[in-house]
N, C-alpha and C positions, 0 to 999 in steps of 0.2 A: 445524404443531407443530415440525417440524424447523427451519423458518426462525427461530422464536423462540429455539430452543436455540442456533442458530448466532449470532444476535445477542447473546445472553447470554454465550456463549463469547468472542466478539470483544471485548465490553465488558470482560470479566474480563482478557483478555490485554492490552488497552489500559491498564487500571489498573495491572497488574503492571509493564508496560514504563515507564509514567510514574513509578511509585514507584522502580524500579531506576535511572532516570536522574536522580532527585532533583527531578523536576518536580512531584511530588505528595507532600505530607506529610499523613498522617492521624493524629490523636491522639484517643484516647477520653477525653472529659472527665468522663463520668459512667458508672458501671457500670449494668448492667441487673439487674432482679430479676424472677423469675417471679411470676405472680399467685398469691395464696394462695387455695386452693380450700377452701371451707367452705360451710356452708349459706348464708351471706351472703358471696358472692365479693367480694374486694377487687381493684381494678384493679392491673395491673403498672406497670412503669416502663420506658420505652424508653431506650436509651443515647443520650447526646449526643456528637457528634463535632465536631471543629474541623478543617477541611481548609485547608491553605495550598498554593497552586500557584505554580510558578515562572513566569517570563515570558520571552518570546522577542521580541527586537527585530528588525524587518525594515525595511530602508530602502535607499536608493541613495546613491551618492557618485560624484563625477566624478573620474576618473583618466586620465592620458595613458598610452596603451600603444602599442607598435609593432604595426601590423597589416600583414601581407603583402598585396601587390597581385598580381593575376593578369592576365596579358596573353594575349590570344588572337591567333594568327596562323595562316594557312593554309600547310601544307607538304605536298608530295607524298611519300608513303611507299608502299612496296610491302607489301601484306598478303597472307596466304595465302588461297587460295580452294579450295573443294571442289566438284567436279562429279560427280554420280552419274548413270550411264546404266544402264538396265535391259538385261539380256541380250536378244538378238533372240528373239522368239517367247515371251517370258515374259509371263504375264498379271499385271495389276496386283493388288496386295494389297487387301483390302477397305478398309483405312484410307486408301489412296491414291485411292479412287474419288471 
């Protein structure tokens, strides 16, 4: 049940975002009316909507751009080192076993 509510909520958010960005335009073309209730019930009328959507064009184009090159070379450098020695007679910790 929660999954359905989440999907409905996400769909509503998507519609609001698309309308705010101008990618979706919804116009009501015909109003609705409630059914008349009497001994002989008459059918109602559903509203009609016309929806127009925007379009997004995606493609590729060839351009010449400057691309840096990387060169690898071996060089000797001094780096810091760390040496850890336990105190004489100390027992190792459980994590070091």
